[in-house]
ROMAR-893966 format. One record per residue (C-alpha): residue in one letter; x negated, y, z negated. Coordinates in pm, whole numbers, plus 50000, padded with zeros to 5 digits. Example, Ala and Ser with C-alpha at 12.3 -4.5 7.8 and 13.67 -1.06 7.14 Angstrom:
residues 2
A487704955049220/S486334989449286/
END
This chain:
residues 310
X856545139324674/X858965112824538/X857215079624465/X859455049924401/X858695012824332/X861304984624349/X860424952824161/X862384920524194/X862184884124300/X862384869724655/X866054868124758/X867274898024551/X866924923124846/X864084945024733/X862794950025093/X866314958325196/X866554982724902/X863445001725008/X864675003425372/X867995017425269/X866645043425036/X863985053025296/X866695057825562/X868825078225314/X865865100625249/X865345104125620/X868925114525676/X868365141525410/X865565155425620/X862525140425437/X859385125825580/X859555089625467/X857265059525412/X858465025525293/X856834991225280/X857084958225092/X854304938124929/X854574902824816/X852414872124768/X854034837724793/X856744838825056/X859364820024858/X862634826424689/X862204836924329/X858554848624361/X857764883824230/X857664910424503/X857824947624511/X858504974324773/X857755011524753/X859045043424905/X857445077424952/X859515107925049/X858355143725094/X859305174925286/X855745176225416/X853765150925617/X852695120825404/X849005112725409/X848925088225115/X848635051825193/X848675019424998/X850495009324680/X851915035824457/X849765037424150/X851645064423958/X855395061224031/X858025086623953/X860685059823948/X860365022823883/X863455001423959/X863514965923809/X866064942523958/X865134912723731/X864154921423371/X862374887923329/X859584901923546/X858554929623302/X856394908423071/X854734890223363/X851394905823422/X851144895123784/X854374913523872/X852764946723776/X856074963223676/X854614986823425/X851444994623627/X850905032023623/X853965039823413/X853495070823195/X855585096123021/X856645111823341/X857975079423492/X861705069923487/X862315033123439/X865595017523567/X866174982023452/X868934958723571/X869964944523238/X872774939522994/X870544948922707/X870794983722570/X868495012722644/X867445013622275/X866474976622292/X864284982222589/X862605012822441/X861794992322126/X860404962822322/X858284983822558/X857195011022316/X857255036622600/X857765074122586/X859295076022929/X862965077523020/X864545043123031/X867935036723184/X869815003723225/X872124991823491/X874314964223353/X874494935523594/X877704933823797/X877184900423968/X880034876723870/X878614847924067/X875124836024155/X875764842124521/X876274879424447/X872654883324332/X871724888924701/X873564922224679/X871324933424398/X869074953524635/X871954976424746/X873124981024387/X869664991724273/X869365015224570/X872685032224478/X871595037224117/X868075049524224/X869575073624473/X871655089924201/X868765092223956/X866695110024223/X869375135824278/X868025141124638/X870405116924824/X874085124124885/X876755098224854/X877585101825228/X874105097125343/X873625066625117/X876675050925276/X875445059425626/X872065044625549/X873585011525426/X875715009325740/X872735016625969/X870324992825798/X872804964525771/X874544969626105/X873644934726236/X875324917525947/X878974907725920/X881404934725832/X882294917425509/X878694916225399/X878154953225483/X881294964025293/X880264943724988/X876864959624982/X878444994225029/X880904988424747/X878254977624501/X875865005124593/X878415032824567/X879745018424237/X876145019824092/X875755054924237/X878885066724053/X877925048823726/X874665068423713/X876385102123754/X875435114723403/X871785108423476/X871685125123818/X868365142823895/X866575126423605/X863625117523836/X861225146523911/X858015148124121/X854535154923998/X851155162724144/X849105131424203/X846065128623987/X842905141124163/X839555124624181/X838205147823904/X840775132923660/X839855096523745/X839425073623442/X837765040323467/X840015010323394/X839364989623082/X837284961723240/X836524930723051/X832814923923068/X832084887223139/X828544876623032/X826384860423283/X825404824823204/X823124799323360/X824884776823615/X824244746723402/X826274762723121/X829024780923314/X829634754923579/X828864719823444/X829334689623658/X831414666523440/X832164631123561/X833564614523250/X837304609623209/X839554625422939/X837354655922903/X839884683922965/X839414696122599/X835844704722687/X837044729122959/X837744761222775/X840364775723005/X841104802822747/X838034820722894/X840134829023199/X842634849022991/X843124886723035/X846264888622812/X846684870022482/X850034857922350/X850264866521979/X853074852321761/X854674875021507/X855694849221245/X857984874121066/X860254874021375/X859654837321470/X862874816221434/X860894783721447/X862724773621765/X859374756221848/X860914734722119/X861294765322345/X857734779322361/X856034745422327/X858194730122602/X857714758222852/X853954761322805/X852734746423130/X849324736222973/X850564722622639/X848544749322468/X851174754822196/X851074728221924/X853734725921646/X852894720421281/X855854716021049/X858184734021292/X855744763021326/X854234769421664/X850514776321700/X848644786922016/X845464769122111/X843534799322237/X840604777122362/X843004763822636/X845714791322671/X845124807523010/X847404836822936/X850184829223183/X852684846922946/X855414821023013/X855974818022631/X856344856522605/X859114855522862/X860904825622718/X860754832822348/X864384839922240/X863694864821945/X860794881422139/X858394871121862/X855484866422100/X853734897022222/X851234901022511/X848114918022386/X845114927322612/X842344902222551/X839864929122501/X841944945622232/X842504911622068/X838804904522060/X838114937621893/X840734930521630/X839214895921570/X835764912421529/X837154938721282/X838894911421076/X835734890621073/X833614920320957/X836084929120681/X836164892820548/
END
């Protein structure tokens, strides 16, 4: 069974992408399942859609936990934990990123052993971003190696039949262009047997200690007491600055931090972990990628080891 996830932002056509790919699979004779999933219904919000295709009846339901192919229409989503772009990605997964950055750059950033391909953005104007779904579908169809060019074109015409002819032709042109550009990587995506219940591994849960209500939920009435609220306890990911890579462009990370949890001392940014909630906005915005997202549990273990050694 093929398991594919599309990740993008509202308005980039990810739902349309899953519908087109599902229809193309159906035209090839596959049993198909496709569905979107999103939270805030607004343009720009992270969403994803998934497609399953098999030559046998499909009994799986729900979100795809172990994808064969992950398509990312907006590379700014990758470091955002809530987007879940890298959830379930392993050595078998193929990752297709819509980005002008090189494949080597992404492999270094993500430190993954899976196959990574990039699809350089072709949108010349902002208005053309709405055709990104069809573009990603064309590239994905080629990587899968199970969808012909003719059936891809037919699926686009079928799914977009109610739109104006000019819109249909633009989507078709961009999808087929992406399909042709991925020719050398055709068939890179393979299927695998889904992990059985016997191979289940518990997730790395973060244990939260139970405290008396008077401690964990104080009723504070005084003003100007936000410093007393340790919002850093909410954090599941910790942003860590690599000062060897930091360019001291402190105005970027400190300005974008929504909670003002990054202070600057002599042009050097420092993160206030007592009040950093772990939103990872600084990780996304850092120009030299000097800020890394580290699981809070891992960071706490490292802190304990350093404390023991000192």
